[in-house]
C-alpha positions, 0 to 999 in steps of 0.5 A: 515529446514527453519522456516516460517510464513504465515500472511494473512488479511481476510478483504483484497480484494483478500484473498481467503482460496483456495489460502492459501491452494494452497500456503501451498501445494506448500511449503509442496511439495517443502519440506519447509512446512509453520511453522505457520499461523497468521490471522491479527487481531487474534494475535499480529503481530511479531516484530524482537525479536518474528521473530528471529527464522524465515527465511521467512515471507510470507504476503498475504495482501494489501499495508497498512497491509503489511506496518504494518507487515514490520514496526513491523519487523524492524531490522529483518534479514530474507526475507519478501515475499510480495503477492498481497492480497488487493485492489491495491497491488502496492508493489507486482506489483512493485516487481513481475508484475501481477503474482498471489500469487501462481505464485509468491510462485512457482517462489520463491520456484524454486529459481527465483528472488532475495532479495533486500532492497526496497526504502521507504518514511519516514515522522516522525515516518511513513514509506511508502513502496508504497507511500503517498497521501498528501492533501484534496483528502486523504478523498477518503481513507474513500470511499475505506474503505466503498467499501471494507466493502460494506457499502452502507450507509457510501458510500452515506455519504462519496462520497459527502464529498470526492468530496467536499474536492477535489474540494473546500478545500484548496490545498497543495503545494511543497515548491519551486514550484508554484501552489497548488493541491487537492493532491500530490502523492509521491512514493519512488524510488532508486533515491529519492522521486518522486512526482505527482500533482493530477489534479481535475478541474471538473467532468471529472477528478474526473471520471477518478480518480475514474476509476483509483482507481477502476482499482487498481492504482490511479496513472493512474488518471490525474496528473502532474509530479513534479520531483524527489529529495532526500527529499521534504517539503509540505505545507497545505493551510488549518489548517491541512495536510491530508495523506494516507500512503500506503492507511491508513489515517493519519494527 
């Protein structure tokens, strides 16, 4: 019998106890019951050594939490099944389309699909499985956290800061190209780093970015394609380079 672990993030946008129960039922009825469960924040996440007896790790979370799990499992030889349990779920959507967590589990248990090594971005010791936002507009990461926590007071403080950062702070450039942007979004692909310059020249662009964010994919906001390359170098016009790595803040 395969050994499995279900990891879930109760703080993520779409983590529902009923979904967890239904997934456990599906695994049990298929003769592959989940061996154990782990709520993120309650117990340490497994590293490759701790997961040595596992064949399968199922993760129900958003992109940032999923990235943390995957980083910890570096060197492990099992299968990581990524399920949409957060705000944007870009990796899950790239892998499975718009399927629900239970649909994905049912398809997996039916033998559909295949295992693959997904491309990632690397910058120093950071890895991104869905992408990075580089530049002052990364300040919107605070707004996302406030929305997730339903913190109205923090939203009132952080939305004006994010708008000011996007419109007024020095931008970021791609080495070898002219022009700067309030943010550049980069994502991994099988052929290299794909980059998009975020366009935010006024209130209309900000509204469209906000709408794209609320709809679950900030890549749908106004942007300019900046090409694809095996690697890219970016330069901040200010004194630091702000980042969102799979939705988590960094500098």
